[in-house]
C-alpha positions as CSV (number, residue, x, y, z in Angstrom):
1,M,93.1,-62.7,5.6
2,T,90.3,-64.9,3.8
3,P,89.0,-67.7,5.8
4,D,88.1,-70.7,5.1
5,V,85.0,-72.2,3.4
6,K,83.7,-75.2,4.6
7,I,79.8,-76.9,3.6
8,C,78.4,-78.8,6.1
9,G,75.6,-81.1,6.3
10,L,76.5,-83.4,2.4
11,T,74.2,-86.2,1.3
12,T,74.8,-85.3,-2.7
13,R,76.4,-86.0,-5.4
14,E,75.2,-82.7,-6.6
15,S,76.4,-80.8,-4.0
16,V,79.7,-81.6,-2.8
17,T,80.8,-81.8,-6.9
18,A,79.5,-77.7,-6.4
19,A,81.7,-76.9,-2.7
20,V,84.4,-78.3,-5.1
21,A,83.5,-76.6,-7.7
22,A,83.3,-73.1,-6.4
23,G,86.3,-73.4,-4.3
24,A,85.0,-74.5,-0.7
25,T,88.3,-75.7,1.2
26,H,86.4,-78.1,4.0
27,V,83.5,-80.1,3.3
28,G,81.5,-82.4,6.0
29,F,79.5,-84.4,6.6
30,V,77.9,-85.2,9.7
31,F,77.2,-88.4,11.4
32,F,74.2,-88.0,14.2
33,P,70.9,-90.0,13.4
34,R,68.4,-86.6,14.7
35,S,70.4,-84.6,12.2
36,P,67.8,-83.6,8.7
37,R,71.8,-83.7,7.9
38,H,72.7,-87.1,8.8
39,I,74.7,-90.0,6.2
40,S,75.4,-92.9,6.7
41,L,78.6,-94.3,6.2
42,D,78.2,-96.1,2.8
43,A,77.2,-92.8,1.4
44,A,79.4,-90.4,3.4
45,A,82.2,-93.6,1.4
46,G,81.6,-92.6,-2.0
47,L,80.9,-89.0,-1.4
48,R,84.5,-89.0,-0.3
49,G,85.8,-90.1,-3.1
50,L,84.7,-87.2,-5.5
51,L,86.7,-84.4,-3.4
52,P,90.4,-83.7,-4.7
53,S,93.1,-83.3,-2.1
54,R,93.1,-79.5,-1.9
55,V,89.4,-80.7,-0.3
56,K,89.2,-81.7,3.4
57,A,87.0,-83.3,4.7
58,V,85.4,-82.6,8.0
59,A,83.4,-86.0,9.7
60,L,81.5,-84.7,12.5
61,L,80.2,-86.0,15.4
62,V,78.5,-85.3,18.5
63,D,79.3,-87.4,22.0
64,A,80.6,-90.5,20.0
65,P,82.3,-93.2,22.0
66,D,85.5,-94.5,20.5
67,E,83.4,-97.4,19.0
68,Q,82.0,-94.8,16.7
69,I,84.3,-92.6,15.9
70,A,87.2,-95.6,14.6
71,Q,83.5,-97.2,11.9
72,V,84.4,-93.9,10.8
73,M,87.8,-93.1,10.8
74,A,87.8,-97.0,8.8
75,A,85.4,-96.1,5.8
76,V,85.0,-92.4,5.1
77,R,89.3,-91.9,5.8
78,P,88.5,-87.9,6.9
79,D,91.1,-85.2,6.8
80,V,89.2,-84.0,10.6
81,L,86.9,-85.1,13.1
82,Q,84.5,-81.3,14.0
83,V,82.8,-82.4,17.5
84,H,80.1,-80.7,18.9
85,G,78.5,-82.1,21.5
86,S,79.5,-82.2,25.4
87,E,83.5,-83.5,25.2
88,D,85.6,-81.5,28.2
89,P,89.3,-80.7,26.2
90,A,90.5,-84.6,28.1
91,R,88.5,-85.7,25.5
92,V,88.8,-83.6,22.6
93,A,93.1,-84.0,23.7
94,D,92.0,-88.7,23.4
95,I,90.2,-88.2,20.5
96,R,92.8,-85.8,19.0
97,R,96.1,-88.7,20.2
98,R,93.8,-91.8,19.6
99,F,93.0,-91.3,16.3
100,G,95.8,-89.1,15.0
101,V,93.6,-86.3,12.7
102,E,92.9,-82.3,13.3
103,T,90.8,-82.2,15.9
104,W,87.8,-79.0,15.6
105,K,86.3,-78.9,18.9
106,A,82.7,-76.8,18.3
107,M,81.0,-74.5,20.9
108,G,77.7,-73.4,21.5
109,V,77.8,-69.0,22.2
110,R,74.9,-67.1,23.5
111,T,76.7,-64.6,26.2
112,S,80.2,-64.3,26.8
113,A,81.1,-66.7,29.5
114,D,80.7,-69.7,26.5
115,V,83.2,-67.4,25.2
116,V,85.3,-67.7,27.8
117,A,84.9,-71.2,28.8
118,A,85.9,-71.8,24.9
119,R,89.3,-70.7,26.0
120,A,89.6,-73.9,27.7
121,Y,90.5,-75.8,24.2
122,A,92.8,-73.5,23.1
123,G,96.3,-75.0,22.1
124,V,94.1,-78.6,23.0
125,A,91.3,-79.0,20.1
126,D,93.3,-78.1,16.0
127,L,90.1,-75.8,15.9
128,L,87.8,-73.6,17.9
129,L,84.0,-73.0,16.4
130,F,82.1,-71.1,17.4
131,D,78.0,-71.7,16.8
132,A,74.9,-70.3,18.3
133,K,73.6,-72.1,21.0
134,P,69.7,-73.8,20.0
135,P,67.3,-73.5,21.6
136,T,65.7,-75.3,25.2
137,P,63.4,-77.7,23.1
138,P,59.3,-77.8,23.8
139,A,59.2,-80.9,27.0
140,G,59.5,-83.9,26.1
141,E,62.2,-82.4,22.8
142,A,66.1,-83.5,22.2
143,S,68.1,-80.9,21.6
144,V,70.4,-80.3,18.2
145,P,73.4,-78.8,18.7
146,G,73.8,-77.0,15.0
147,G,72.7,-76.6,12.2
148,T,69.3,-74.3,13.7
149,G,70.2,-71.3,11.6
150,I,70.6,-68.7,14.6
151,R,73.0,-66.8,14.7
152,F,74.7,-65.2,18.0
153,D,76.2,-61.8,18.4
154,W,79.0,-61.5,16.7
155,R,80.8,-58.9,18.9
156,L,81.4,-61.9,21.4
157,V,83.9,-63.1,19.0
158,Q,86.0,-60.2,17.8
159,N,89.2,-59.0,18.3
160,L,89.2,-62.7,19.8
161,R,93.1,-63.5,20.7
162,L,93.5,-67.1,21.8
163,D,96.0,-70.0,21.0
164,S,94.1,-72.5,18.5
165,R,92.7,-71.4,15.1
166,W,89.3,-70.6,15.7
167,G,86.2,-70.6,13.3
168,L,82.4,-69.0,13.5
169,A,79.2,-70.6,12.0
170,G,75.2,-69.9,12.8
171,G,73.3,-68.0,10.6
172,L,74.9,-67.5,7.9
173,D,74.7,-67.2,4.3
174,A,75.2,-65.2,1.3
175,H,74.3,-62.6,2.1
176,S,75.5,-61.8,6.0
177,V,79.0,-63.9,5.7
178,G,80.6,-60.5,4.6
179,E,79.1,-58.6,7.4
180,A,80.8,-61.5,9.9
181,I,84.4,-62.0,7.8
182,R,85.1,-58.3,8.6
183,L,84.1,-57.9,12.2
184,T,85.3,-60.8,13.6
185,R,88.1,-61.5,11.1
186,P,87.7,-65.6,11.5
187,H,90.4,-68.1,10.2
188,L,87.6,-70.2,8.6
189,V,83.2,-69.6,8.5
190,D,81.1,-72.8,8.0
191,V,77.2,-72.6,6.6
192,S,75.2,-75.7,6.7
193,S,71.6,-74.4,7.1
194,G,72.7,-71.2,5.3
195,V,72.7,-73.5,2.0
196,E,69.5,-74.9,1.9
197,D,66.1,-74.6,0.2
198,A,64.4,-76.8,3.3
199,P,66.2,-78.9,6.3
200,G,68.8,-80.8,5.0
201,V,68.5,-79.4,1.0
202,K,71.1,-77.8,0.1
203,S,71.0,-76.0,-3.1
204,V,73.7,-75.0,-5.0
205,A,73.3,-71.8,-6.1
206,K,73.2,-70.7,-2.2
207,I,76.1,-73.3,-2.6
208,E,77.9,-71.0,-5.3
209,A,76.7,-67.6,-3.8
210,F,77.8,-68.3,-0.4
211,I,81.9,-69.2,-1.3
212,K,82.2,-66.2,-3.4
213,A,80.6,-63.3,-1.1
214,A,83.1,-65.3,1.2
215,R,86.0,-65.2,-0.7
216,N,85.7,-61.1,-1.9
217,S,84.6,-60.4,2.2
């Protein structure tokens, strides 16, 4: 099974065009001000217009209220809402029902207990995205939920069986994605920092290399 490929945190016309041309199935736009990949609604709407129908736009939000989600839906018209905060299963179900689009839940993973906890979302979210749980930030600093480039132990999701599709993120790049796919057989792989030259600065060459490696796995 060849997994879908999502390139997340895109902010420029060049990066979106490269992802589409290389064969990405999904591109992600981050609506979270503390992220170096945060994008405005107007900018995301313009980039969304570059996508052919075969490529799905994913809006990433963190503990977003309905008002913010509604603004994203109206401006960007995403095909998928990806919630990446502390949303519980009831909140995920409510978002999915209220906004009527495919809804993903990202889960931070450090231990097997995190994978067990994720099962509460199976059948509620359309896809569970397993990402590395970020480290505890220094005193006085706020944490970010993803995009850290940290890798978790992929053996924790090896041979995983769920009632939902699931994806793998965290520490992936062109050199590691093939191994990750062969070991875990996810439905989707998701990369952000692994195709960057600096936080928030995407590399066309790295995008192309990542997608090629995923396709050849």
